[in-house]
C-alpha positions in Angstrom: 174.3 47.3 136.0 174.1 47.3 132.2 176.0 44.7 130.2 179.4 44.9 131.8 178.9 48.4 133.1 178.2 49.2 136.7 176.8 52.6 137.8 177.1 53.9 141.3 175.0 57.0 142.2 174.4 59.3 145.2 172.3 62.4 145.3 174.3 65.7 145.4 175.5 66.9 148.8 172.9 69.8 148.6 170.1 67.2 148.1 171.3 65.1 150.9 171.5 68.1 153.2 168.1 69.3 152.3 166.2 66.0 152.5 168.1 63.7 154.9 166.2 64.8 158.0 162.8 64.5 156.3 163.2 60.9 155.2 162.5 61.8 151.6 165.7 60.4 150.2 164.1 57.0 149.8 162.6 56.1 146.5 165.5 57.0 144.2 166.3 54.4 141.6 168.5 53.7 138.6 167.0 52.7 135.3 168.8 50.8 132.6 168.1 51.4 128.9 169.8 50.7 125.6 171.2 54.3 125.9 172.8 53.9 129.3 171.9 54.1 133.0 170.2 57.1 134.7 169.5 57.5 138.3 167.2 59.7 140.4 163.5 60.2 141.2 160.4 60.1 139.1 162.2 58.4 136.2 160.4 58.4 132.8 161.2 56.7 129.5 160.3 57.7 126.0 161.2 55.8 122.8 164.4 57.8 122.6 165.6 58.6 126.1 165.2 58.1 129.8 165.5 60.9 132.4 165.2 61.2 136.2 164.7 64.2 138.5 167.6 64.9 140.7 165.6 65.7 143.9 162.9 63.9 145.7 160.4 66.7 144.8 161.4 66.8 141.2 159.0 65.8 138.4 159.6 64.4 135.0 157.0 64.7 132.2 156.6 63.2 128.8 154.9 65.6 126.3 154.8 64.8 122.6 157.6 62.3 122.9 159.9 64.8 124.7 161.0 64.2 128.3 161.5 67.2 130.6 162.5 67.1 134.2 162.1 69.9 136.7 163.7 70.1 140.1 162.6 72.8 142.5 165.3 75.1 143.8 167.0 73.9 147.0 167.4 76.1 150.0 170.9 77.4 150.4 173.2 75.5 152.7 174.4 77.7 155.5 177.0 76.5 157.9 177.5 78.5 161.1 180.5 78.0 163.3 
């Protein structure tokens, strides 16, 4: 929640499918800043922005005042009848 703003967030279906059975979906959080609300994993804040990775194995780094997040590719979801 930020001021009168409420943010609801869920990981993408691909992230849920890839990580639900491993128990790695825990640890996601939402961070409130003056700029807004961001949600995910490994959240980092600089003086200008806040970013979060969108997968449990994602990583965010702060280098020279610039935030960058990297999420490894997810395995394709294959449904067999």
